[in-house]
N, C-alpha and C positions, 0 to 999 in steps of 0.2 A: 505494498501498501503505499502512496507517494506521499510526501507533504509538500504543501506549498511552502515557498520561503518570502518574509514577509519583505516590502522593498518596495523605495520608490526612487526616484529619478533627480536626479539633482543637477542645480547648475553646476559644473567645476569651481569656477569663481564664486563661486558665493560663499560669504561671511559666517553662515551657520552651518551645519550638517543637517539639521534637521527641525520641524519644527513641535516641538515638545512640551510636556509642563514643565520640566526642569528648570530652575532658578538657578543659572551661574551664583556662584559665591565671589563675596567682593572681597578679592584679596588684597587690594590696596588696604583694607581696614584690615582683618584677619592674619593677616601672615605678614613675616619680613622675609629677604630671600637673602640665602648666600650663593655666589654662584663663580666659576674660576676668571669668567673673564668676559668683560663686553665691548661695543666698540658704542664709543660715543653718539654715533649715528645711528644707530638701532638697540639702545636698552633694553633690559629685559623686561622695563612696565609695558614697551610696545610689543608685548604676546602675551601678556599675563592679563592687560585691562583692555577692555572693547576701543576701539576708536583713535588708541594711541600711537598708531606707527604702523609702518609693515613689517613687525619683527624684531626677534631679537637675532642679534651677531656677534659671535666675538671678535679680539682685536686682532686675534693670531689662530690660522689653522693646529687641529688636533682634535684630541677626545677634551669634552666639556662636563663639567658638573652644575645644575640648576638643583637647589634645595628651597623650597617651601619650608619654616618653619612655624607653625601656625601659635598666634598668645594662647589659646584653649584648645585642647582636646574638642575634633568635630567626628560625625560621621559623612561619609561619601559614597554616592550610590551611581556617580557619574565620571568620567574624567574624557576630554577629549582634545585630542594633540593635532596639531597641521605642520607640517615640517613644508618647506615650498624648495624646488632647487629649477631654476630657469636657466642656468650655463653649465653646469658641468657632471655628466655623466659619472654615478657612483651609488657603490654599495654603504649604506648608510646601516649601522645597529643602535638601538637604542635599547637600555634598560630603566625602567618606572620601578621603585620600591617606593613600601612606605614603612613609619617607623609606630610602632602602635603603645599609647600609653605603658609606662611601667618597664618597660623593654628597652635593651641596649642594640640590641641590632636591628636594624634595617629586613626586611622582606620584601621577595621579590614579586613583582605583580604580574608583571608581562617583560618577556627579552623578542625584538622582535628586528626581523633585518627590512629591509625596503632598499628596489634598486632602481634609482633615477637616471632615466636617458631621457633629457629635454630634445627634441623642445615636443615628445610627444609623452612622456611619462613625467610629468616635472611635479604631483602633487602626491602627498603619501598623507592619507587624514585615517585617524583611528580613534574610533568612538567604543569608550569599556562601559559597561556596566558592571557596577561593584558591588560589593556591601562590607564597608569598612566601616567599623568603629572603633573608636579611641584615636584616633590617627593625631600625633603630634607632630610629623614631620613626613615629607613627599619628595624624593630625590626624582633627579631624570637625569638619565649620564648617557652622553649622545658619541658614539665615536661617526665621526663623519666620513670616511674612509676605511672600510675594515682592509680593506690590502696594503696600507699602509702608507696612501698620498697624503698631501699634504693639503687635503679639503679641507673648507672650516663647513662649523658643524651653525644651524639656524633652526629656530623654531619660529614659525609663523605665529600660533596659534596654543593658546594652554588653557582650556577652562576648565575647572570644576564645580560638581551640584550634589 
């Protein structure tokens, strides 16, 4: 017996992936950010806060870490990540981890690889449903090119609900 997958067509340039009842968290108010590097033209705020710019980019190539430290433990039900690459073909890997209240070690949520081949394949959108309670920190580690090239990481958008 076959199943029908729930799906819908979206505009590849759209700012949001789906119209759901999720309310995105105000990360500017709820968390502080620890980051390895950022460029002055593409600060982390432009990826975390809606309508603040074209996304985050580091000042130098190589592996990067973005860590959100929440003021108070919270529950997360959805995580949306969008990565854009308009120029260079590469295979990127990212790891998303969370730190539960009262623990010292991060737990892995997902490890994902994606191959960019501009201009045809220039955007990766990951939309995860999760059930995480007592989250005190969230960490995103990006290896922009797993072959060891000198590509720069980027994060166009990160939303949490």
